[in-house]
C-alpha positions in Angstrom: 27.6 -68.6 -12.6 29.5 -69.8 -15.6 28.6 -68.7 -19.1 27.5 -72.3 -20.3 25.2 -72.5 -17.3 23.7 -69.1 -18.0 23.2 -70.1 -21.7 21.4 -73.3 -20.6 19.1 -71.3 -18.3 18.4 -68.7 -21.0 17.5 -71.5 -23.4 15.3 -73.2 -20.8 13.5 -69.8 -20.2 12.9 -69.5 -24.0 11.5 -73.0 -24.2 9.3 -72.5 -21.1 8.1 -69.0 -21.5 8.7 -68.0 -25.2 5.1 -68.7 -26.3 3.5 -66.7 -23.5 1.8 -63.4 -24.4 1.7 -62.2 -20.8 2.4 -62.8 -17.2 2.1 -61.2 -13.7 5.2 -60.8 -11.6 5.1 -60.9 -7.8 7.5 -60.9 -4.9 6.8 -63.9 -2.7 9.6 -63.3 -0.1 8.4 -63.3 3.4 5.4 -65.6 2.8 5.3 -68.5 5.2 6.1 -71.9 3.6 2.6 -73.3 4.3 0.9 -70.2 2.8 3.3 -70.3 -0.2 2.4 -74.0 -0.8 -1.3 -73.3 -0.4 -1.0 -70.3 -2.8 0.7 -72.5 -5.4 -1.8 -75.3 -4.9 -4.8 -73.0 -5.3 -3.4 -71.4 -8.4 -2.4 -74.8 -9.9 -6.1 -75.9 -9.6 -6.9 -73.0 -11.9 -4.1 -73.8 -14.3 -1.8 -71.0 -13.1 1.8 -71.7 -12.4 4.4 -69.7 -10.4 8.1 -69.8 -11.4 10.9 -68.0 -9.6 13.2 -66.5 -12.2 16.6 -64.9 -12.6 15.8 -61.4 -13.8 18.8 -60.7 -16.1 18.5 -64.2 -17.7 14.8 -63.7 -18.3 15.3 -60.3 -19.9 18.0 -61.8 -22.2 15.8 -64.8 -23.0 12.6 -62.8 -23.8 14.3 -60.1 -26.0 12.5 -61.1 -29.2 9.2 -62.3 -27.8 5.8 -61.0 -26.6 7.4 -60.5 -23.2 10.2 -58.3 -24.6 9.4 -55.5 -22.2 9.5 -57.7 -19.1 12.5 -55.8 -17.8 10.2 -53.0 -16.8 8.5 -55.2 -14.2 11.5 -57.1 -12.9 13.0 -55.8 -9.7 14.7 -57.9 -7.1 13.6 -61.5 -6.4 10.7 -62.2 -8.7 8.2 -64.9 -9.3 6.4 -65.0 -12.6 2.8 -66.1 -12.6 1.3 -67.4 -15.9 -1.2 -69.8 -17.4 -4.9 -70.0 -17.1 -6.8 -68.7 -20.1 -5.4 -65.2 -19.9 -3.3 -62.8 -17.9 -6.6 -61.2 -16.7 -7.5 -64.5 -15.1 -4.1 -64.7 -13.5 -4.5 -61.2 -12.1 -7.9 -62.0 -10.7 -6.7 -65.2 -9.1 -3.7 -63.5 -7.5 -5.8 -60.6 -6.1 -8.2 -63.2 -4.6 -5.3 -65.2 -3.1 -3.5 -62.1 -1.8 -6.3 -61.7 0.7 -5.5 -65.2 2.1 -1.7 -64.8 1.9 -1.6 -61.3 3.3 1.9 -60.4 2.1 1.8 -60.7 -1.7 3.6 -57.8 -3.4 2.8 -57.2 -7.0 5.7 -56.1 -9.3 3.6 -55.7 -12.5 2.2 -57.4 -15.4 2.6 -57.6 -19.2 -0.2 -58.5 -21.6 0.3 -58.6 -25.3 3.1 -56.1 -25.1 1.3 -53.7 -22.7 3.1 -53.2 -19.4 1.0 -52.7 -16.2 2.7 -51.3 -13.1 2.2 -52.7 -9.6 -0.7 -50.3 -8.9 -2.5 -51.3 -12.1 -2.9 -55.0 -11.4 -6.4 -54.5 -10.0 -7.3 -52.5 -13.1 -6.1 -55.3 -15.3 -8.2 -57.8 -13.3 -11.3 -55.9 -14.3 -10.6 -56.2 -18.0 -12.7 -58.8 -19.8 -11.0 -62.0 -20.7 -10.8 -62.8 -24.4 -13.8 -65.1 -24.1 -15.8 -62.5 -22.2 -14.9 -59.8 -24.8 -15.9 -62.1 -27.7 -19.3 -62.9 -26.0 -19.9 -59.1 -25.5 -19.2 -58.5 -29.2 -21.5 -61.3 -30.3 -24.2 -59.9 -28.0 -23.9 -56.5 -29.5 -24.1 -57.9 -33.0 -27.0 -60.1 -32.2 -28.9 -57.3 -30.4 -28.6 -55.0 -33.4 -30.0 -57.8 -35.6 -32.7 -58.4 -33.1 -33.6 -54.7 -33.0 -33.9 -54.6 -36.9 -36.1 -57.7 -36.9 -38.2 -56.2 -34.1 -38.6 -53.0 -36.0 -39.6 -54.9 -39.2 -42.1 -57.1 -37.3 -43.5 -54.0 -35.4 -44.0 -52.1 -38.6 -45.5 -55.2 -40.2 -47.9 -55.7 -37.3 -48.9 -52.0 -37.5 -49.7 -52.4 -41.3 -51.5 -55.7 -40.6 -53.6 -53.9 -37.9 -54.5 -51.1 -40.3 -55.5 -53.6 -43.0 -57.6 -55.6 -40.6 -59.4 -52.5 -39.4 -60.0 -51.5 -43.1 -61.3 -55.0 -43.9 -63.7 -54.9 -40.9 -65.0 -51.5 -42.0 -65.5 -52.6 -45.6 -67.3 -55.8 -44.4 -69.6 -53.8 -42.2 -70.3 -51.4 -45.1 -68.6 -48.4 -43.6 -66.8 -46.0 -45.9 -63.1 -45.6 -45.7 -61.9 -42.0 -45.8 -59.2 -41.1 -48.3 -56.1 -39.5 -46.9 -53.9 -37.1 -48.9 
């Protein structure tokens, strides 16, 4: 391939993938064309795309981006899966689809500069997505506030109960014992 063509492809990779903060790489060789088309269709419905890439050109194009360490997960013919709301969603979708396809070989993943090997894709799929993590944090913050409010209300109810008992005793003419 001539140098001008390589430069055009590198620039196209930068334009297409330069803003990504992560991706999952797979080997889709050996998958029947009907299953490959079905895989692509199912993933596209979830906003996930698959692009077959040239490894050396991709490494060159991603040198100064969030995918800078992509060379660690590129080996042989590679397809890059990206999109959705996060790399975690891509990993989850690919694991689910791998059961239907049967011969889907994971090469690895990269998420915000962290590289995951082929055996770590399932671990990655169990991570919370950004939205799930944010909701967990909000839940923790709100539960702490709820606990404080509950403690204040509980203590207030206890004091109100004591005062009500004292009032009843005073109204009935009973003496209230001094403590302390």
